[in-house]
C-alpha positions as a printed Julia matrix, in Angstrom:
475×3 Matrix{Float64}:
   0.0     0.0    0.0
   1.33    3.46  -0.85
   0.21    6.85   0.32
  -3.12    7.68  -1.27
  -4.2     4.06  -1.69
  -7.27    2.45  -0.17
  -7.53    1.9    3.59
 -10.08   -0.77   4.49
 -11.44   -1.71   7.9
 -11.81   -5.48   8.42
 -13.65   -7.36  11.16
 -12.14   -5.06  13.78
 -10.19   -2.14  12.37
  -7.58   -1.46   9.73
  -4.39   -3.5    9.95
  -1.27   -3.63   7.84
   2.38   -4.59   7.74
   4.55   -2.0    9.47
   6.61    0.1    7.02
   4.88   -1.37   3.95
   1.19   -0.71   4.63
   1.11    0.71   8.14
   3.21    3.84   7.63
   3.1     7.25   9.28
   1.74    8.67   6.03
  -1.15    6.2    5.94
  -1.81    6.54   9.68
  -2.03   10.3    9.2
  -4.47    9.83   6.32
  -6.59    7.53   8.44
  -6.53   10.05  11.31
  -7.54   12.85   8.91
 -10.54   10.79   7.77
 -11.54   10.11  11.37
 -11.26   13.81  12.24
 -13.37   14.76   9.21
 -15.96   12.16  10.2
 -16.15   13.5   13.77
 -16.49   17.09  12.58
 -19.31   16.08  10.27
 -21.05   14.44  13.24
 -20.97   17.83  15.04
 -19.47   16.31  18.17
 -15.75   16.75  17.49
 -15.5    19.21  20.39
 -16.17   16.33  22.79
 -12.72   15.02  21.98
 -10.98   11.91  20.78
  -9.41    9.36  23.15
  -6.19    7.9   21.73
  -4.48    4.83  23.19
  -1.92    2.28  22.1
  -0.52   -1.17  22.86
   3.03   -2.51  23.21
   3.75   -3.14  19.53
   6.65   -1.64  17.66
   6.07    2.07  17.11
   2.59    2.07  18.69
   3.23    5.12  20.89
   4.68    7.07  17.95
   1.73    6.14  15.74
  -0.65    7.25  18.51
   1.15   10.59  18.71
   0.76   10.91  14.92
  -3.01   10.44  15.31
  -3.05   13.03  18.11
  -1.16   15.57  15.99
  -3.56   15.19  13.05
  -6.64   15.36  15.28
  -5.27   18.51  16.96
  -4.46   19.96  13.55
  -8.15   19.62  12.75
  -9.21   21.28  15.99
 -10.3    18.02  17.63
  -9.27   17.84  21.32
  -7.32   14.69  22.23
  -7.08   12.67  25.44
  -3.8    10.78  24.91
  -2.89    7.78  27.06
   0.44    8.22  28.8
   1.27    4.5   28.73
   0.34    1.32  26.83
  -3.02   -0.09  27.82
  -5.71   -2.59  26.82
  -8.29   -1.72  24.18
 -11.18   -1.99  26.71
  -9.4     0.54  28.95
  -9.29    3.03  26.08
 -12.89    2.23  25.2
 -13.99    2.86  28.78
 -12.33    6.29  28.66
 -14.49    7.1   25.63
 -17.57    6.3   27.69
 -16.58    7.91  30.99
 -15.38   11.12  29.3
 -18.34   11.2   26.9
 -15.87   11.61  24.06
 -16.75   11.77  20.39
 -14.79    8.58  19.78
 -11.61    6.67  20.41
  -8.64    5.41  18.46
  -6.61    2.42  19.59
  -3.28    1.7   17.93
  -3.1    -2.09  17.9
  -3.08   -5.09  15.63
  -4.56   -7.14  18.46
  -3.41  -10.75  18.0
  -1.66  -10.38  14.63
   2.03  -11.37  14.19
   4.8    -8.92  15.24
   5.23   -7.17  11.89
   1.64   -5.91  11.91
   0.02   -2.88  13.49
  -3.39   -1.32  13.12
  -6.09    1.13  14.12
  -9.36    0.38  15.88
 -11.98    3.14  15.98
 -14.47    3.32  18.84
 -17.7     5.35  18.43
 -19.19    7.27  21.4
 -20.91    4.13  22.7
 -17.37    2.7   23.25
 -17.85   -0.58  21.39
 -16.67   -1.98  18.09
 -17.53    0.27  15.16
 -20.44   -0.99  13.07
 -20.06   -1.55   9.31
 -22.02    1.69   8.77
 -19.43    3.63  10.77
 -16.41    2.0    9.14
 -17.93    2.51   5.68
 -18.26    6.21   6.48
 -14.68    6.39   7.75
 -13.39    4.72   4.6
 -15.28    7.23   2.47
 -13.77   10.19   4.35
 -10.28    8.71   4.08
 -10.73    8.06   0.38
 -12.01   11.6   -0.2
  -8.69   12.97   1.06
  -7.04   11.77  -2.12
  -3.49   13.08  -2.39
  -4.12   16.08  -0.12
  -1.86   16.3    2.91
  -3.53   15.81   6.3
  -3.69   18.77   8.69
  -1.27   18.35  11.55
  -0.03   20.24  14.62
   3.22   19.39  16.44
   2.52   17.62  19.7
   4.25   20.2   21.92
   2.24   23.0   20.33
  -0.98   21.01  20.68
  -0.25   20.45  24.37
   0.52   24.12  24.91
  -2.78   25.08  23.28
  -4.68   22.58  25.4
  -5.66   20.46  22.42
  -3.83   17.4   23.74
  -4.26   16.25  27.33
  -2.27   13.29  28.67
  -3.97   10.83  30.99
  -3.48    7.57  32.85
  -6.67    5.64  32.01
  -6.04    2.73  34.38
  -7.57    4.02  37.64
 -11.02    4.84  36.2
 -11.17    1.42  34.59
 -10.09   -0.69  37.56
 -12.49    1.15  39.87
 -15.32    0.38  37.44
 -14.43   -3.33  37.29
 -14.52   -3.56  41.07
 -18.12   -2.34  40.94
 -19.12   -5.23  38.67
 -18.22   -8.2   40.85
 -17.28   -9.18  44.38
 -13.53   -8.71  44.0
 -12.99   -9.25  47.74
 -14.32  -12.79  47.4
 -11.79  -13.5   44.66
  -8.96  -11.91  46.67
  -9.76  -14.08  49.69
 -10.34  -17.33  47.79
  -6.71  -18.48  47.96
  -6.58  -19.24  44.25
  -3.1   -19.37  42.77
  -3.28  -17.59  39.41
  -0.64  -17.59  36.68
  -1.16  -14.85  34.08
   0.46  -14.89  30.63
   0.35  -11.33  29.3
   1.91  -12.4   25.98
   4.13   -9.28  26.16
   0.98   -7.23  25.67
  -0.87   -4.25  27.06
  -2.64   -6.14  29.87
   0.48   -6.5   32.0
  -0.08   -5.64  35.64
  -3.86   -5.44  35.67
  -4.63   -8.7   37.51
  -1.88   -8.03  40.04
  -3.18   -4.52  40.68
  -6.81   -5.6   41.12
  -6.29   -8.79  43.15
  -3.48   -7.83  45.54
  -4.05   -7.76  49.29
  -5.62  -11.16  49.99
  -4.8   -14.87  50.02
  -5.1   -15.14  46.25
  -1.71  -14.91  44.55
  -1.03  -13.63  41.05
   2.18  -14.41  39.19
   2.67  -12.75  35.81
   4.77  -14.04  32.94
   5.75  -12.32  29.69
   4.9    -9.04  31.42
   7.75   -7.06  29.9
   7.46   -5.15  26.63
   8.9    -7.09  23.71
   7.23   -6.32  20.35
   8.89   -9.36  18.77
   6.61  -11.6   20.9
   9.33  -14.29  21.23
   8.27  -17.87  21.71
   4.9   -17.48  20.05
   3.65  -17.04  16.51
   1.54  -14.1   17.56
   0.07  -12.78  20.83
  -3.18  -14.69  20.46
  -4.3   -16.72  23.52
  -4.92  -20.0   21.72
  -3.45  -23.39  22.44
  -0.55  -23.31  19.96
   0.79  -20.08  21.5
   0.41  -21.03  25.16
   2.84  -23.93  25.53
   4.86  -22.18  28.23
   1.76  -21.3   30.24
   0.36  -24.82  29.88
   3.62  -26.27  31.2
   4.04  -23.7   33.96
   0.58  -24.05  35.54
   1.0   -27.65  36.82
   4.74  -27.17  37.37
   4.14  -24.26  39.77
   1.04  -25.7   41.39
  -1.15  -22.91  40.05
  -4.89  -23.5   40.09
  -5.51  -21.74  36.78
  -3.73  -20.03  33.92
  -5.12  -16.82  32.44
  -3.86  -15.47  29.1
  -4.49  -12.11  27.44
  -3.87  -11.21  23.82
  -1.79   -8.24  22.66
  -4.39   -5.59  23.45
  -6.02   -7.57  26.29
  -9.51   -7.75  24.85
  -9.41  -11.55  24.56
  -9.13  -14.29  27.17
  -7.48  -17.69  27.18
  -7.85  -20.19  30.06
  -5.63  -23.12  31.07
  -6.86  -25.56  33.71
  -4.93  -26.8   36.73
  -3.61  -29.79  34.76
  -2.17  -27.59  32.01
  -5.01  -28.29  29.57
  -6.21  -25.42  27.39
  -9.93  -24.67  27.61
 -11.33  -23.74  24.22
 -12.88  -20.26  23.93
 -16.23  -21.98  23.42
 -15.94  -23.66  26.81
 -14.83  -20.4   28.41
 -17.84  -18.56  26.96
 -20.28  -21.22  28.09
 -18.78  -21.14  31.6
 -18.98  -17.34  31.77
 -22.63  -17.5   30.7
 -23.24  -20.19  33.31
 -21.6   -17.98  35.95
 -23.88  -15.04  35.21
 -27.01  -17.19  34.91
 -26.57  -19.58  37.8
 -24.1   -18.1   40.27
 -25.11  -14.45  39.9
 -28.76  -15.27  39.14
 -28.97  -12.81  36.25
 -31.15  -13.16  33.18
 -30.83  -11.76  29.71
 -30.19  -12.59  26.09
 -27.07  -14.6   25.25
 -25.46  -13.17  22.11
 -23.1   -15.38  20.11
 -21.33  -15.32  16.77
 -22.25  -18.22  14.51
 -18.83  -19.84  15.17
 -19.42  -19.84  18.92
 -20.69  -22.85  20.81
 -24.03  -24.64  20.46
 -23.89  -25.06  24.25
 -25.34  -21.54  24.35
 -28.68  -22.83  23.04
 -28.85  -25.5   25.73
 -28.1   -22.91  28.43
 -30.83  -20.72  26.99
 -33.29  -23.58  27.32
 -32.2   -24.45  30.87
 -32.42  -20.9   32.2
 -35.27  -19.59  30.08
 -33.38  -16.92  28.16
 -33.14  -16.04  24.49
 -30.12  -16.61  22.26
 -29.2   -14.32  19.36
 -26.7   -15.25  16.67
 -24.58  -12.88  14.58
 -21.98  -12.91  11.85
 -18.33  -13.24  12.89
 -16.83  -10.07  14.34
 -17.56   -8.2   17.52
 -18.82   -5.27  15.45
 -21.98   -7.34  14.98
 -22.22   -8.31  18.65
 -21.47   -4.87  20.06
 -24.74   -3.17  18.97
 -26.77   -6.0   20.52
 -24.92   -5.61  23.82
 -26.2    -2.02  24.01
 -29.68   -3.44  24.52
 -30.26   -3.57  28.31
 -31.87   -6.96  27.79
 -28.58   -8.52  26.68
 -26.52  -10.32  29.32
 -23.35  -11.5   27.6
 -21.93  -11.55  24.1
 -19.11  -13.71  22.82
 -17.2   -14.78  19.77
 -15.16  -17.88  19.03
 -11.85  -16.02  19.21
 -12.04  -15.48  22.97
 -13.63  -12.03  23.03
 -16.48  -11.6   25.52
 -18.55   -8.57  26.51
 -20.99   -8.04  29.37
 -24.0    -6.09  30.59
 -23.3    -3.01  32.75
 -19.94   -2.6   31.05
 -18.85   -1.2   27.71
 -20.28   -3.05  24.68
 -16.79   -4.28  23.97
 -14.61   -7.35  24.41
 -12.69   -7.3   27.67
 -10.12   -9.95  28.53
  -9.42   -8.59  32.02
 -13.07   -8.55  33.11
 -13.62  -11.96  31.5
 -10.71  -13.33  33.53
 -12.03  -11.81  36.74
 -15.47  -13.31  36.14
 -13.86  -16.72  35.54
 -11.9   -16.43  38.79
 -15.1   -15.4   40.56
 -16.81  -18.52  39.2
 -14.0   -20.64  40.63
 -14.21  -18.82  43.98
 -18.0   -18.95  44.31
 -18.35  -22.65  43.37
 -15.07  -23.79  44.93
 -14.15  -25.73  41.8
 -11.04  -26.0   39.64
 -11.35  -25.28  35.91
 -11.49  -28.98  34.99
 -14.21  -29.52  37.58
 -16.11  -26.56  36.12
 -16.04  -28.18  32.67
 -17.43  -31.4   34.14
 -20.1   -29.35  35.91
 -20.99  -27.69  32.59
 -21.15  -31.06  30.78
 -23.55  -32.35  33.43
 -25.92  -29.63  32.28
 -25.41  -29.43  28.5
 -23.66  -32.65  27.5
 -20.1   -33.02  26.14
 -19.0   -30.61  23.43
 -15.57  -30.49  21.8
 -14.16  -27.94  19.39
 -11.2   -27.11  17.19
 -10.33  -24.36  14.71
  -8.0   -24.9   11.81
  -6.28  -21.86  10.27
  -5.12  -22.76   6.77
  -2.96  -20.35   4.73
  -3.93  -20.18   1.07
  -2.61  -18.66  -2.1
  -4.59  -15.66  -3.37
  -4.72  -17.47  -6.71
  -6.8   -20.23  -5.08
  -9.37  -17.93  -3.48
 -11.78  -18.03  -6.43
 -11.78  -21.84  -6.68
 -12.35  -22.18  -2.92
 -15.25  -19.75  -3.11
 -16.77  -21.64  -6.03
 -16.69  -24.9   -4.07
 -18.27  -23.28  -1.05
 -20.96  -21.52  -3.03
 -21.94  -24.08  -5.63
 -21.14  -27.57  -4.44
 -23.86  -29.76  -2.98
 -22.59  -31.68   0.05
 -24.55  -34.6    1.48
 -22.08  -35.63   4.15
 -18.74  -34.7    5.71
 -16.62  -36.82   8.04
 -19.18  -39.61   7.93
 -21.93  -37.3    9.17
 -25.06  -36.58   7.18
 -25.46  -32.87   6.41
 -28.85  -31.79   7.77
 -28.64  -28.18   6.62
 -26.37  -25.35   5.51
 -26.35  -21.56   5.25
 -24.3   -18.6    4.08
 -24.73  -16.27   7.04
 -20.96  -15.78   7.17
 -18.94  -18.07   4.97
 -20.47  -21.55   4.62
 -21.9   -23.49   7.56
 -22.83  -27.16   7.41
 -25.08  -28.52  10.15
 -25.26  -32.11  11.42
 -27.01  -33.8   14.34
 -25.13  -32.47  17.4
 -22.3   -31.01  15.29
 -21.42  -28.22  12.87
 -18.58  -26.86  10.74
 -18.04  -23.34   9.37
 -15.63  -22.3    6.62
 -14.84  -18.62   6.1
 -12.06  -16.3    5.05
 -10.38  -14.29   7.79
 -11.18  -10.59   7.67
  -7.74   -9.57   8.94
  -5.24  -12.2    7.69
  -4.67  -14.31   4.52
  -6.12  -17.4    6.17
  -9.02  -19.76   5.6
 -10.6   -20.5    8.98
 -12.39  -23.83   9.5
 -14.31  -24.26  12.76
 -15.96  -27.44  14.01
 -17.82  -28.55  17.15
 -19.03  -32.08  17.92
 -19.63  -34.43  20.84
 -16.13  -35.97  20.73
 -12.6   -34.85  19.75
 -12.32  -37.67  17.2
 -15.52  -36.56  15.49
 -14.25  -32.97  15.33
 -11.04  -34.11  13.61
 -12.98  -36.26  11.15
 -15.12  -33.28  10.18
 -12.08  -31.0    9.77
 -10.21  -33.56   7.66
 -13.22  -34.17   5.44
 -13.71  -30.42   4.96
 -10.09  -29.73   3.96
 -10.18  -32.68   1.56
 -13.37  -31.35   0.0
 -11.81  -27.88  -0.45
  -8.52  -29.27  -1.77
  -6.3   -27.5    0.76
């Protein structure tokens, strides 16, 4: 991508390779489009919150956004340190700002960076918002963005530095009985994956019998030892080994911008995000006695439907991407929203994924029921039956994209993995339904990957479905 070329927002923001796509020139163009959008909304005077993660150059890119916003007369609240995306989003809400910008590529590999835009409601931007942003950015053409040096912007009061952590942690402590977690004696091992969530669990849970040990808490934008800072099984080998080795009761992992959660049980076994979501829903429904709609992406677990039946609540399904879940979470009737990638949002909070709050709720579930993570899974299965899941991320050549699409769109499939196909749809990619199982195939919105998701009643059946699907697609 060169200056003046198209900037597109995917499932959650614009991302690109640093120095090739994600350049200061293109970041400035993006910031100019955001400023123009805010001014057109007539609320630019309410200010723009700007935050950043621990990736290479993130602070400098955030300062670039601040300079362009100030150059357009938009006041800026600039984070004075790296922080999680939900922390920045909460600042948008608490300050009643016109919007927020987070410099992050979330879970992408080290060479990537990106921009997430948060509207005034502090959740993921809807397609309508991102379409408008893209139009404003495109309209800039080859014109240079307006910009004001940071020192000058500070002297004119257009840029105000802030530490967003204290407002956020105080809010979280109002959402659950933190004292019960502090006094539960749980030994917690947190893998920050070198990301922006470092220090949050320690700060919130100190002072009781619960102990928190953090690993990968230092800043290292190369993310050594992992393919990318995504809290999935293949990246959490060190955490999975360390939990039983240290006698920890649970392992908690956060992605690069701490809006996603990964959980490792006391035996060092990774809990899939689908299990984590079902357990968080169970916590709110049974332990906290709350009621409300359960919102899930179509690649999230079918256990949600069984929980809905058991507790008499509705379930709503969306396309993949929290930008589809976020608007539904703004309905006061919604209780929890979750996607397959480990992002979960909750009532009485921002309509946004939050890995820190998700982790605290999981620890509260352990404390209130007095169960280990593996015992919690057994407890869940007693209610909804066994469910197993796996996601396969398959790189593909751009030249093969058309042929893959043709197979997904035109082929008639009667069975996969020995299972009879009982239905299919195109809500997001292609989904095939079976009795007590499903598989979804879709292209990633942020990376050159074909994602294949499957859930069934046994691990062997999941693998059979995945193998049959890749054979069918010729990948």
